[in-house]
C-alpha positions in Angstrom: -1.9 15.9 18.5 -4.6 14.9 16.0 -4.3 18.3 14.2 -0.5 18.0 14.0 -0.9 14.5 12.5 -3.4 15.8 9.9 -1.1 18.7 9.1 1.7 16.2 8.4 -0.3 13.5 6.6 -2.4 15.7 4.2 0.6 17.2 2.4 2.1 13.7 2.0 -1.1 12.4 0.4 -1.3 15.3 -1.9 2.3 15.0 -2.9 1.9 11.3 -3.7 -1.0 12.1 -6.1 1.0 14.8 -8.0 4.4 13.0 -8.1 3.2 10.0 -10.1 5.3 8.3 -12.7 2.9 9.4 -15.4 5.2 10.3 -18.3 2.8 10.1 -21.2 1.8 12.9 -23.5 -1.8 14.0 -24.1 -1.5 12.5 -27.6 -0.3 9.1 -26.3 -3.1 9.2 -23.6 -5.8 9.9 -26.1 -4.4 7.2 -28.5 -4.5 4.7 -25.7 -8.1 5.5 -24.8 -9.0 5.3 -28.5 -7.4 1.9 -28.8 -9.0 0.4 -25.6 -12.5 1.8 -26.4 -12.3 0.7 -30.1 -11.2 -2.9 -29.1 -13.5 -3.3 -26.1 -15.9 -6.3 -26.1 -17.7 -8.6 -23.7 -16.7 -12.3 -23.7 -17.1 -15.4 -21.7 -14.3 -16.6 -19.4 -12.0 -19.4 -20.4 -13.5 -21.7 -17.7 -16.9 -21.1 -19.2 -15.6 -21.9 -22.7 -14.3 -25.3 -21.3 -17.1 -26.3 -19.0 -20.1 -25.0 -21.2 -22.2 -24.6 -18.0 -24.3 -21.7 -17.0 -22.2 -19.0 -15.4 -22.4 -15.7 -13.5 -19.1 -14.4 -14.8 -18.0 -12.5 -17.9 -15.0 -10.5 -19.0 -14.8 -7.1 -20.6 -11.8 -7.5 -22.8 -9.8 -4.9 -24.7 -6.2 -4.4 -26.0 -3.7 -1.8 -27.1 -0.6 -2.0 -29.2 2.8 -2.2 -27.4 4.8 0.9 -27.4 8.1 1.2 -29.3 10.0 0.7 -26.0 7.9 -2.3 -25.0 8.5 -3.8 -28.5 12.2 -3.4 -28.2 12.2 -5.1 -24.7 10.0 -7.9 -26.0 12.2 -8.5 -29.0 15.3 -8.5 -26.8 14.0 -10.5 -23.8 11.1 -12.5 -25.3 8.9 -11.1 -22.5 8.0 -7.8 -20.8 9.0 -7.0 -17.3 5.9 -6.1 -15.3 6.2 -2.5 -14.2 3.9 -0.1 -12.5 4.4 2.7 -15.0 2.9 1.2 -18.2 0.2 3.5 -19.6 -2.5 0.9 -18.8 -1.5 1.1 -15.1 -2.9 4.6 -14.9 -6.3 3.8 -16.4 -9.3 3.6 -14.2 -12.9 2.9 -15.2 -16.4 3.3 -14.0 -19.6 1.7 -15.2 -22.1 4.4 -16.4 -25.0 2.1 -17.2 -25.8 -1.4 -18.3 -28.6 -3.7 -19.2 -28.1 -7.4 -19.3 -30.8 -9.9 -20.0 -30.4 -13.7 -19.9 -32.2 -16.3 -21.9 -35.1 -16.3 -19.5 -35.8 -12.6 -19.9 -34.4 -11.8 -16.5 -32.4 -8.6 -15.9 -29.0 -9.4 -14.3 -27.1 -7.0 -12.0 -23.4 -6.6 -11.3 -22.1 -7.8 -8.0 -19.4 -5.4 -6.8 -17.2 -8.1 -5.1 -14.8 -5.3 -4.1 -13.8 -5.1 -7.8 -10.7 -3.0 -8.5 -11.2 0.1 -10.6 -8.1 -0.6 -12.6 -7.6 -2.7 -15.7 -6.0 -6.1 -15.3 -3.1 -6.8 -17.7 -3.1 -10.3 -19.1 -1.2 -11.8 -22.0 0.5 -10.4 -25.1 -1.0 -11.4 -28.4 -0.3 -10.7 -32.0 -3.0 -9.4 -34.3 -2.3 -8.6 -38.0 1.5 -8.7 -37.3 1.2 -6.2 -34.4 1.8 -7.1 -30.7 -0.9 -6.1 -28.3 -1.2 -6.0 -24.5 -4.6 -7.6 -23.5 -6.5 -6.0 -20.7 -9.6 -7.3 -18.8 -12.2 -6.3 -16.3 -13.7 -9.3 -14.5 -17.5 -9.0 -13.8 -19.6 -11.1 -11.5 -23.4 -11.1 -11.9 -26.2 -11.9 -9.5 -27.6 -14.7 -11.6 -26.3 -17.3 -14.0 -26.9 -17.2 -17.7 -26.5 -19.4 -20.8 -27.1 -16.6 -23.2 -26.7 -12.9 -22.4 -27.8 -9.8 -24.4 -27.7 -6.1 -23.8 -25.0 -3.5 -23.4 -22.4 -2.1 -20.9 -21.4 1.6 -21.0 -18.0 2.4 -19.4 -16.1 5.6 -18.9 -12.3 5.2 -18.9 -10.2 7.9 -17.2 -6.5 8.7 -17.3 -4.5 11.2 -15.4 -5.2 14.9 -16.0 -8.9 14.0 -16.2 -8.7 12.7 -19.8 -11.8 10.5 -20.3 -13.5 8.5 -23.0 -16.8 6.6 -22.9 -17.8 3.4 -24.8 -21.0 1.5 -25.1 -20.2 -2.2 -25.6 -22.9 -4.5 -27.1 -23.4 -7.8 -25.2 -24.4 -10.9 -27.2 -22.6 -13.9 -25.6 -23.3 -17.5 -24.9 -21.7 -20.2 -22.9 -21.2 -22.0 -26.2 -19.0 -19.2 -27.6 -15.4 -19.8 -28.5 -13.0 -17.1 -27.3 -11.1 -16.0 -30.4 -9.0 -13.1 -28.9 
């Protein structure tokens, strides 16, 4: 019975992986990765900006320009309908390395917290007359900081094993103002 169940389940799992809704070209995929790696930066959270108290949380923030189809929808509806087939829905990431040092010279470590490996879509913003979708990765640390320096290296991956790495410098403070 167990063998029969495996014989039935395995093809289903494999078919789900290959029948995805990924309808983006290699050029679009590489452009997306170029955009999110070029715009990636580390920032404090909005709560930290308001409270100005030591924190153990930070955000890796990035963005990419809306596609022509998304722009048409946004201009027509004044919002976007959240779908599960936007290009960012297919992006995954993994941390390659990092070094984070607080104001006391202590090395801080990531706490996994069952973090998703997908990018979280947030708001739409305009930069230089272009509409962008903002994306974030929430990171929890093992200790609090007032000031944090170092770097985070991430590898982003898209379907068909298209990957791009970025090393993001970290130089943040609880007194920062979030500008993006």
